[in-house]
Structure formats: structure tokens, C-alpha cells
N, C-alpha and C positions, 0 to 999 in steps of 0.2 A: 454519411448517407450510404444506402445499400448499392450494390452493383445493379445496374439496370440492363436487362437483357431483352432480346427479341424472342418471343415464342413462335415457333415454326410449326404450323398446323398442316400435317400431311393429308388430312381429310379434305382440305379446302384448296390446296395449291399443289401443282405438280412439283416433283422433286427438283427438276432442272430450274424452274422459276424460284423455288425456295432457296436453292444454292446461290442464285444471283442476289436475292434479297439478303441472305446472310452476309455476303461480301459488302453490299451497300450499307447494311446496318453497322458493320465494323467501321466503315469509312465515315459514317455519320456520328459515331461516338458511342454506340451501344457497346456494352462491356461483356456480353455473354449471349449464349443461345440456349434455348430450351426446345426440345422436340417432342411431339406426340409420337405414339407408336400404335397405330390402328391398322386392322385389316379392312375395316369398313368405314365409310363416311357416316356422318349422322343424318345426312339428307341427300336425296338425289340431286338437289341443287348444288351441293358442295362438289361431289363427283370425282374425288380423288382418294387414293389410299396407297401412297408410295411406301416402300419398305424402309423403315427408319434407320436400320443398322447400316445399310449400304450408304444412305445419305449422310450419316454421322461421320463415316470415314472421309467422304468428300468434303464435308464442312470443316472438319478438323484440319484437313490438308490445305484447304483453300483460305482459311482465316487463321488468326492467332488467338481466337476466342475460346474460352471454356465452353463446353457443351453438356447439357443435361438431357436425359431422356426418361420418360415415364414408361414403365414396363410392368407387365403382369405375368410372372413366371408361374408354371404349374400346370397349364392346360395347353394353350397354343404354343407356348415355349417350354421346353425342358430346361430346368435350372442349370444343368451342366452346359448347355448351348449358350445361354445368356452369359454365364461366367466366362466361357471361352471367347465370345464376342467382345465382352467388356475387357478381358485381359489383353486381347490383341490390340484393341484401340488404345488402351492405357500404356501398353509397351511402346507403341509408336508415338504417342502423344502424352507423355507423363504429366500427371496432375491436372489434366484438362477435362476429364470425363467424370460425371456423377450420374447416378441412376436413382430415380424415385420409384420404389417398388410398391405396387398396389394389388388388390385382389381382382381387378379386371371388370370387364363388362361383357354381357352375353353377346352383344352385337359383334364382338371380335372373336370370342372364344367358342361360340356354338359351331364353328366350322369343323372342329375336331369330331363332332358327332358323338361325344361322350357324355352329353348331358351337362346341365348347368347347376353346380352344387349350391346349397344355401350359403348365406354369408358366413356363418360360423365355420363351416367346413372350408370355405375359401380362405378365411383368415388362418386357420390351422395349416392349410396347405402352403400358404405363403411363408409362414414361419419356418416350415421344414425347408423350403427353397432357400431362404436366407442362410440357414445353417449349412446347407449343401454348398452354396456359393462361397461362403466364407472359408469353409474347409478346403475347397479347391484352390482358392486364392492363396491359402497358406501352404500349398504344396502337398496336401494329403491325398491319398487314394481313398475315394469315397464309395462305399456301398451302403445303400439305404433302402429300406422297405417300409413304406408308409403310405401317405396320400400321394406322394411321388416316389418313384422307384429309380434307383441308381445302381449300376453294377460296375464296380472297379474303375471308376472314372478318375483320371488324373489330368491336370493341365501341364503340358510340357513347356508351353510358352506362357510366362507370367511376368507381370511388371514388378518393379522393385517395391512399389506401394500400390495396393489395390485401390480401385475407385471407391468413393464413399457410397454406401447403400442407405439412401434416404427413405423415410417412410412417407407414402402418399396418404393423405387423410382429408376427409371433408366433415368429420364429426369430432366432437370432443372425446368420445370414448375411443375412437380409433387413434386419435393423437396421443391419448394417454397410453394405449397399448404399444404404439410405435416407440415411445420413450424407453421401453424395455430392451429394444434390439437395434434401433436405427441410429445411423450417424447424423441424422438431421430430420427435419420435418418439411414436407412440401404440401401446400394447400392452394386453394383458389380464393378469389375475392369473395368475401361474405361480410355481414355486418361487423363493425369493428369490435363490439363487445364479444361476439362469438370468436373472432380471431384471437382476441386477447385470452379468452378462456381456453382455447385450444393450445396456445403457446404455453400457458401456465400448466395445463395438464401434461403436456409433453415434457416440459422441464422438470416438473415435480415427480415424474415417475421414471427417472433415470436419464432423461434426454438433455440435462443441463450441459451446455457447451456445444451441443449439436447445431449445425447450420440450419437456419430458417429461410425457406424459399417460398415465395408467393407468385402465383400466376394470376394476372389480372386481365379479364376480358373487357375490352373497351371498343368503342366505335367512334371514329372521328372523320369528319368531312368539313370542308369550308362552309357548307350549308347545313343547318340543323336538321332540316327535313331529310336531306340525303344521308346524314349520319344515322338517323333512325331507320331509313329505308334499308340501309346496309345491314344493320343489326337484325331487323325483322326478317329479311330475306335469308340470312345465313345462320341465325342463331335461335330462331324460335323453336326449333326442335330440341334445344339444349336447356330449356328452362324448367324441366320437370325434375324434382328432387329424388334422391334415393328413397325406396328401391326401384322406382320406375325406370330411371335412366340406366340402372345396372342390369335390369332383367329383360328389356326389349331386345329382340334379335335382329330385326330387319329395318332397313331405311324406309321401307314402305309404311311400317307401323309408326316410326318416328315422324314421318311426314304427315300421316293421318292425325296424330296427336297435335302436331304443330299447327295444322290447318284448322282443326276443330276446337282445340281447347286452349291454345296459347293466347295471351293477350299482350298488348303493347306494354302494360305495366309489368307483366311477368318478365318480358325482355329487359326492361329498364332495371328491374331488380337484380338481374343477372349480369348485365353489361352496362358499364358506365358510358352513356351516350351523350356526347356534347360536341358542338362545333367550336367551342371556346378552349383554346390551348391552355390558357391560364387556369381554367377550371380543371382540366386534366392534371396539370402540375400540382394544384392544390390538393386534389383527391389523392394523388400518388404520394405526396408529401405526408398526408395524414396516415396513410398505410405504413409508410417508412418509419413513422414515429413509434409504431408498435414493436420495432426491434428486428424486422426482417433483414437478413444479410444480403438477399438477392430478390429483386422483383422483375419478373419477366412479363413483358407487355404483349398481349395478344389482341391485335386489331382484327376484329372478326370479319372484315371485308376481305375479298380475294385479291385485290390490287393493293400492294403495300408501298408502292413508289411514293405517293404523296404523303402517306403516314410517316414513313422513315425520314423523309426530308423535313417535314414539318416538326416532328418530335425531336429530330436531331438538332434543329436550329433553335427551337423555342422552348421545348420541355426539358430535355436532358440537362441543359445548363442551369435551369431552375432547381434541379434535383441534386446538383453537384456541390451545393453550398450548405 
């Protein structure tokens, strides 16, 4: 069975509370952590946006768990800075950090004031960033003039082994492209047939042997109506597929769309909502059968106490056999 981790959503929960939840998750039997990396929340109701890289250092120091982070180098982050941050954490905590690299969302990247490029340009920029980061991890001095610019950058502090650079994808085409360069594939819960197609595309284009990581959005409460209320309150702004979710810049626009165009069925199509812990276990077991090495659970509510306790006692044991 795959490693089961806790997804830590900085858009929804303050970093101090998330750190406590990370410790609680380890005690409850979760085997890893996954972190978002946003400058902006998706909704004013979520209301947080802690800096992921500061939090990662605290989480790695406070637990013994491996940690992954989703990152979009090239605009808000210069790739040399991402490489330096990752190298520093990996030097202190060898073998425990992985990074899922994606092309980003305008809601986070527009703050630079440089404009939001089309998807093809963002993909080309990311590919340049990957090459820059790998060269820096290898000890090279990097000068590069392209969609990103680097002038004589070197990392003086480097880990023995660099962290894996995983490709973040939500489409079959992006998964296939990631197979050319990534050490693994990270995606989110979607219909099983599509997930299977993405895995096949990644493995068939050079990614065979790479680690497969899945993030699963779910909502649980002892009462079914409360589980749905939590999902509707926190995640109705996140039900719009690309390119809409990539291109919106402000929480006000996300909230407007969520309030006027989202439906309960759209939320249920995005979030597995149930008060039945055995139903959650069965759903996750079905996803595990696709061959994922790691599944990170994102309870979309803002209070994780009951979720961590309930899943630690009733769901994780069901997934360990």
C-alpha cells in the first residue's frame, strides 16, 4: 500500500496551527506531509497564506516525516532561490524533501507585475527552471539567458543527494511531458480512468520508475450534512477546471464565481464528501490500486483535529493491509 500523508493547506490554516497538525498527524500514524505554496488564498473565507518554505523547515525539524511541496519557479520565485532553499533543507534533513514543480496560477504570480504568460510559455519557462536547478544541485556555475535569466549562480551549500523534482500535472498531455524530465508525477484526485491514462502517459514517455504522488481532496464530519457544509464553505471556489483556475488573479473573482456558478454537484465531483469512514477507506483503497506510491489526504475543513483522530484510528489501519 502507498504511504499515506497529510496535505497541509497554507491557504486555509495558519502556519502555527498547521505545525501542530503535522505533529498530531505523525502521532496518529500518517507517514508524510505535503505542503501547498501560495501567496494568496482561494477565497476570503479561507483567509491565510503562510510562507511555505519557512514552515517546511519547522515541520522537518519538528517531525520525522518526509515533506513535499508544490512550487512554481520562474516568476514569483527565481529558480536559483528555489534551488538554494531546497538544497539547504535537504542538507539539514537528507532524503526527506521532494518538490512538485508546476507552471503556477495567476492568483499567486500576478504580484510580480510582469504579466501572466500563456500556458505554452509557462511550460517552456518551467523546463528552463528545471535545467537551472539541476545544474546548481550538481555544483555547476550557471549563466542562462532565456525565459528566465541567471548570472553566474553557484550553490556553495549542497546536499549529498539533491531532492527529487516531481512534475505536477492535471492533464494527460502535461503528465506525458513531465515524463521527459521529472523524477516522478504528482496529481490530484480525478476519475480513475483519467488517472490511469495519466500514469500510462508519464511512464510511457520516459517516466517509468518515477514516484507517483496523489493529493486527494476530501471532507469528513460525523454528520453527512456537516461534511457537505464544510466542503461547500471552503472549496466551492476550487471547482473550476483549467484554464479558469490558472488565470483568475484575485480572491474576489474566485468568490464571485463560487457564489454564482458553483453547484453542490461540482463540489462533490472535486471533493470526496462522506461521514462514513469506511467509505473513505474504500475510496482511497481504490485509488491506491492504480499504483500510487504516496497519497496525501487534504481534508478541506479548517479544523483538522477530528479528521486526524478519526482517520488515524479508523482509516489508516484499513489502508495498511
